[in-house]
C-alpha positions as CSV (number, residue, x, y, z in Angstrom):
1,M,117.4,83.0,101.3
2,D,118.7,85.4,98.7
3,T,122.3,87.1,99.3
4,A,120.6,90.2,100.3
5,E,118.5,88.4,102.8
6,K,121.7,86.8,104.4
7,L,123.4,90.1,104.5
8,S,120.6,91.5,106.5
9,A,120.5,88.5,108.7
10,L,124.2,88.8,109.6
11,G,124.2,92.5,109.9
12,Y,121.5,92.3,112.4
13,Q,123.5,89.9,114.6
14,L,126.3,92.2,114.4
15,L,124.2,95.2,115.1
16,R,121.8,93.7,117.9
17,P,124.4,93.7,121.0
18,L,124.9,97.5,120.1
19,L,121.3,98.2,120.2
20,F,120.8,96.1,123.3
21,S,123.3,98.2,125.1
22,Q,121.2,101.2,124.8
23,D,118.0,102.2,126.5
24,P,115.2,100.2,124.7
25,E,113.3,103.3,123.7
26,R,116.4,104.9,122.5
27,A,117.6,101.7,120.7
28,H,113.9,101.6,119.1
29,H,114.4,105.1,117.5
30,I,118.0,104.2,116.5
31,G,116.9,100.8,114.8
32,M,114.0,102.7,112.8
33,Q,116.4,105.4,111.7
34,I,118.9,102.7,110.2
35,M,115.8,100.9,108.6
36,D,115.2,104.1,106.9
37,V,118.5,104.7,105.5
38,L,118.7,101.0,104.2
39,A,115.4,101.3,102.5
40,A,116.8,104.0,100.6
41,A,119.7,101.8,99.3
42,P,119.7,100.3,95.7
43,A,117.3,97.5,95.5
44,C,119.7,94.9,94.9
45,L,121.0,95.5,98.6
46,R,117.4,94.7,99.8
47,P,115.9,91.2,100.3
48,D,113.3,90.2,97.9
49,R,109.7,90.0,99.3
50,V,108.2,86.5,99.4
51,E,105.3,86.8,97.0
52,D,102.4,84.7,98.3
53,P,99.3,86.9,97.7
54,V,96.0,86.0,99.3
55,Q,92.6,87.6,98.9
56,L,91.1,88.8,102.1
57,L,88.9,91.4,103.5
58,G,88.3,92.5,99.6
59,L,92.1,93.3,99.5
60,T,94.9,91.7,98.0
61,F,97.8,91.0,100.6
62,P,101.3,90.4,98.9
63,N,101.9,87.8,101.6
64,R,100.5,86.8,105.0
65,V,103.0,88.6,107.2
66,G,102.3,92.2,108.7
67,V,103.8,94.4,111.2
68,A,101.9,94.9,114.5
69,A,100.4,98.5,115.4
70,G,102.8,100.2,118.0
71,L,106.0,99.8,115.9
72,D,105.3,102.9,114.0
73,K,103.0,105.1,116.0
74,N,103.1,108.0,113.7
75,A,103.5,106.5,110.5
76,S,106.7,108.1,110.1
77,H,108.6,105.0,108.8
78,I,106.2,103.5,106.2
79,D,108.5,103.4,103.3
80,G,111.4,101.6,105.8
81,L,109.1,99.0,107.0
82,A,107.6,98.3,103.4
83,A,111.2,97.5,102.2
84,L,111.5,94.8,104.9
85,G,109.1,92.7,102.6
86,F,106.0,92.7,104.7
87,G,102.6,92.0,103.0
88,F,101.0,94.7,105.4
89,L,101.7,97.4,107.7
90,E,99.3,98.4,110.8
91,L,100.6,102.0,111.8
92,G,99.5,103.8,115.0
93,T,97.7,103.6,117.4
94,V,97.0,107.2,116.9
95,T,94.7,109.3,119.2
96,P,92.7,112.6,118.0
97,L,95.2,114.8,119.9
98,A,98.9,114.5,120.3
99,Q,99.8,113.0,123.8
100,P,103.0,112.3,125.5
101,G,102.1,108.9,127.0
102,N,103.3,107.7,130.1
103,P,106.5,108.8,131.9
104,K,109.7,107.2,131.0
105,P,111.4,104.5,131.4
106,R,108.6,102.8,129.8
107,L,110.0,100.0,127.8
108,F,111.9,96.9,129.2
109,R,113.5,94.0,127.8
110,L,113.4,90.4,129.3
111,P,115.8,88.5,126.8
112,E,115.7,85.3,128.9
113,A,112.1,85.0,127.9
114,Q,112.3,86.7,124.5
115,A,109.9,89.0,125.9
116,I,109.1,93.1,126.2
117,I,107.3,95.0,128.8
118,N,105.9,98.4,127.5
119,R,103.6,101.1,129.2
120,F,103.9,103.6,126.6
121,G,100.3,104.8,126.8
122,F,99.6,105.7,123.1
123,N,102.4,108.3,122.7
124,N,101.8,109.8,119.3
125,D,101.8,113.1,117.6
126,G,98.0,113.2,116.9
127,L,95.8,112.6,113.9
128,A,97.0,115.6,112.0
129,D,100.5,114.6,111.9
130,F,99.6,111.0,111.4
131,V,97.6,111.5,108.2
132,A,100.2,113.9,106.8
133,N,102.7,111.1,107.5
134,V,100.7,108.6,105.5
135,Q,100.1,110.7,102.6
136,R,103.7,111.8,102.2
137,S,104.9,108.0,101.9
138,S,105.4,106.8,98.6
139,T,103.7,103.3,99.7
140,W,100.5,104.9,100.3
141,Q,100.9,107.2,97.0
142,K,101.4,103.8,95.0
143,R,98.2,102.2,97.0
144,Q,96.2,105.2,95.7
145,A,97.5,104.6,92.1
146,L,96.2,101.1,92.5
147,E,92.8,102.0,93.9
148,R,92.5,104.3,90.7
149,G,93.4,101.3,88.4
150,A,97.0,102.4,87.6
151,L,99.7,99.8,87.0
152,V,102.3,99.9,89.7
153,E,105.6,97.8,89.9
154,N,105.8,95.7,92.9
155,T,102.5,95.9,94.5
156,P,102.9,97.8,97.8
157,P,102.0,96.3,101.1
158,V,98.5,96.9,102.5
159,L,98.2,99.6,105.0
160,G,96.2,99.2,108.2
161,L,95.6,102.3,110.3
162,N,95.0,101.9,114.1
163,I,92.9,104.3,116.2
164,G,92.4,104.6,119.9
165,K,91.2,107.2,122.6
166,N,93.2,109.9,124.1
167,A,94.1,109.1,127.9
168,A,92.3,112.4,129.1
169,T,89.1,111.3,127.4
170,P,86.7,109.6,130.1
171,L,85.6,106.4,129.3
172,E,81.9,107.6,128.9
173,S,83.1,109.9,126.0
174,A,85.4,107.3,124.3
175,T,83.1,106.5,121.4
176,G,83.5,110.4,120.2
177,D,87.5,110.1,120.1
178,Y,86.7,106.7,118.0
179,L,84.4,108.6,115.6
180,K,86.9,111.2,115.1
181,G,89.7,108.7,114.2
182,L,87.6,106.9,111.8
183,A,86.5,109.9,109.9
184,R,90.1,111.1,109.6
185,V,91.8,107.8,108.6
186,W,88.7,106.8,106.5
187,P,89.9,108.2,103.3
188,L,93.3,107.0,103.5
189,A,93.1,103.5,105.1
190,D,93.0,100.0,103.3
191,Y,91.7,98.8,106.7
192,V,90.9,100.4,109.9
193,A,91.8,98.7,113.3
194,I,89.9,99.8,116.7
195,N,92.3,99.2,119.6
196,I,90.2,98.7,122.8
197,S,92.9,96.3,124.3
198,S,96.0,98.2,125.2
199,P,96.7,97.8,128.9
200,N,98.4,101.0,129.3
201,T,95.5,103.8,129.0
202,A,93.4,103.4,132.2
203,N,90.1,101.7,131.8
204,L,90.4,101.2,128.1
205,R,89.8,97.3,128.2
206,K,86.5,98.1,130.0
207,L,85.4,98.8,126.4
208,Q,85.6,94.9,125.7
209,G,82.6,94.5,128.0
210,S,79.1,93.5,126.7
211,D,77.3,96.9,126.9
212,E,80.5,99.3,126.3
213,L,81.4,97.0,123.4
214,D,77.7,97.2,121.9
215,G,77.6,100.9,122.2
216,L,81.1,101.6,120.6
217,L,80.7,99.2,117.5
218,G,77.0,100.2,117.0
219,A,78.2,104.0,116.6
220,L,80.9,102.9,114.6
221,D,79.0,101.0,112.2
222,T,76.6,103.7,111.8
223,E,79.4,106.3,111.0
224,R,81.2,104.0,108.7
225,R,77.7,103.6,106.6
226,R,77.9,107.3,106.4
227,L,81.3,107.6,105.5
228,A,80.9,105.1,102.7
229,E,78.2,106.7,101.0
230,E,79.8,110.3,101.5
231,L,83.3,109.3,100.1
232,G,82.6,106.3,98.0
233,R,85.0,104.0,99.7
234,N,84.3,101.4,102.3
235,P,87.6,99.8,103.9
236,P,87.0,97.1,106.2
237,L,86.8,97.6,110.1
238,L,88.6,95.3,112.5
239,L,88.7,95.0,116.3
240,K,91.9,94.4,118.4
241,I,91.3,92.5,121.4
242,A,93.3,91.2,124.5
243,P,94.7,87.7,125.4
244,D,93.4,88.1,129.1
245,L,89.9,87.0,128.1
246,D,87.9,84.4,129.3
247,D,85.5,82.1,127.4
248,D,82.5,84.3,128.3
249,Q,84.2,87.4,127.3
250,I,85.3,85.8,123.8
251,T,81.6,84.6,123.2
252,V,80.4,88.3,123.8
253,I,83.0,89.6,121.6
254,I,82.2,86.9,118.7
255,D,78.5,88.2,119.1
256,A,79.3,91.7,118.9
257,L,81.6,91.3,116.0
258,T,78.9,89.5,113.8
259,R,75.9,91.6,115.1
260,H,77.8,95.1,114.2
261,H,79.2,93.9,110.9
262,I,82.8,94.2,112.0
263,D,84.8,92.7,109.1
264,G,87.7,91.1,110.9
265,V,89.5,90.7,114.4
266,I,93.1,91.1,115.4
267,A,94.1,88.4,118.1
268,T,95.9,89.6,120.4
269,N,97.4,92.8,122.1
270,T,99.8,92.5,125.1
271,T,99.0,90.5,128.3
272,L,98.8,91.8,131.9
273,S,99.9,88.2,133.1
274,R,103.5,87.5,134.5
275,D,103.3,83.6,135.1
276,A,105.7,83.1,132.4
277,V,108.5,85.7,133.5
278,Q,108.2,85.3,137.5
279,G,111.7,86.0,138.7
280,L,113.2,87.5,135.8
281,A,114.7,91.0,136.0
282,N,112.0,93.8,134.8
283,A,109.3,91.1,135.2
284,T,107.6,93.4,137.9
285,E,107.3,96.4,135.7
286,S,103.7,97.5,134.9
287,G,102.5,97.4,131.4
288,G,101.8,94.9,128.6
289,L,104.0,91.7,128.2
290,S,104.6,90.8,124.6
291,G,106.8,88.4,123.0
292,R,107.3,84.6,123.5
293,P,105.3,84.5,126.8
294,V,102.1,85.5,125.0
295,F,102.4,83.1,122.2
296,E,100.1,80.5,123.4
297,A,97.8,83.1,125.2
298,S,97.2,84.5,122.0
299,N,96.8,81.0,120.3
300,R,94.0,80.4,122.8
301,V,92.1,83.3,121.9
302,I,92.5,82.5,117.8
303,R,91.1,78.7,118.5
304,A,88.3,80.0,120.3
305,L,87.3,82.8,117.7
306,R,87.9,80.4,115.0
307,A,85.6,78.0,116.6
308,G,82.8,80.5,117.3
309,L,82.8,82.8,114.5
310,P,81.4,82.2,111.0
311,A,83.3,80.1,108.5
312,R,86.1,82.3,106.7
313,Y,85.7,85.1,108.8
314,P,89.3,87.1,108.9
315,I,91.1,86.7,112.0
316,I,94.8,88.2,112.2
317,G,97.0,86.6,114.5
318,V,99.6,88.3,116.5
319,G,101.7,87.6,119.8
320,G,105.1,85.9,120.0
321,I,106.1,84.9,116.7
322,M,109.9,84.3,117.0
323,S,110.2,81.8,113.6
324,G,108.7,80.5,110.7
325,A,107.4,77.7,112.5
326,D,105.6,80.0,115.0
327,A,104.0,81.9,112.1
328,V,102.8,78.4,110.8
329,A,101.4,77.5,114.4
330,K,99.3,80.8,114.3
331,I,97.9,79.8,110.8
332,Q,97.1,76.4,112.3
333,A,95.4,77.9,115.3
334,G,92.8,79.5,113.1
335,A,94.5,83.0,111.9
336,D,94.5,84.0,108.1
337,L,97.2,86.6,108.5
338,V,100.1,87.1,111.3
339,Q,101.7,90.2,112.5
340,L,105.4,90.5,114.2
341,Y,106.6,93.2,116.8
342,S,108.9,91.6,119.6
343,G,110.2,89.1,117.3
344,L,111.8,91.8,115.2
345,I,113.4,93.0,118.2
346,Y,115.0,89.7,119.2
347,Q,115.4,87.9,115.5
348,G,115.8,91.1,113.4
349,P,114.2,91.9,109.8
350,S,115.1,88.4,108.5
351,L,112.2,87.0,110.4
352,V,109.6,88.8,108.1
353,N,110.7,86.7,105.0
354,A,111.3,83.5,107.2
355,A,107.6,83.8,108.5
356,A,106.4,84.4,105.1
357,R,108.3,81.6,103.3
358,A,107.3,79.3,105.9
359,I,103.5,79.9,105.7
360,H,103.9,79.8,101.9
361,G,105.3,76.4,102.2
362,H,102.8,75.2,104.6
363,D,100.8,72.5,103.2
364,G,97.9,72.4,105.7
365,T,94.6,74.0,104.9
366,M,94.7,77.8,104.3
367,R,91.8,79.6,104.4
């Protein structure tokens, strides 16, 4: 751990009580603003990124640790997140039209369980603003320079763009929203993530069913081929799924992923289960539960995916990573890359390099 990293860890331990004294959603915005300010500080004051490059999905990831979708819904903090040392950033979820999401309060801490419940409901500023924010970032501009073959000092993190449907769009019309999102982010994305697993948009998870999933993925596969031919680029397409799936549902998803040429899978989103937090304050709030309680649930899905998918099929593991050891456990379960979200809230930004360093030092079989 370098000096800047030690200062970062100490600073967050001092800052966390202040943030936790605020309403959680307000604290989130304050924290992101502080991160942006620090990202603009001299490089000597920022932690060095752990360099552990890996080739996956036709991309070079500077390390195996990314940020999960939901932390930066509008792609308005890309450069700040990049300065934390991530190997990749997943931005969104973005919907075709701006929407306010669900009524506040909609974010709740469960500190005893190192957990969070949210029912945001895809609150975001819409595709037009999202695309403009991506293009404005120096991180995306460096990614574009790399794509053109230019030399770029300090390879920027890979950018994944996560798309969803508007709450007002009927489920039978959901495919149209995803096709709009795919077309708008296609020229910008290093990869595109399809979010059908948030519990906070009514009936969205029904898209994980056999017939619905076939229809959606078939349409997306057709559209991606058209876009690739028209625009001359073909970013990989990934599907983000829920942890609350039984074995038969996972089998359906595995079949659909391979049949419709989806390039990878993100496992998992938040859970609706409250078994691990019964009796705690805020445990009865509706929404998706993330953090430590979802750790093993997501690992179960990852293990099932790894057992059922073709060898070397890319899996991104997310859910409950609070330490470097947790990140390694995700890799051991079958993930190739990992993502953080709730762990950043409880452990602070030093978790990024701790996780990357632990994976880099892991002597198990790496895919």
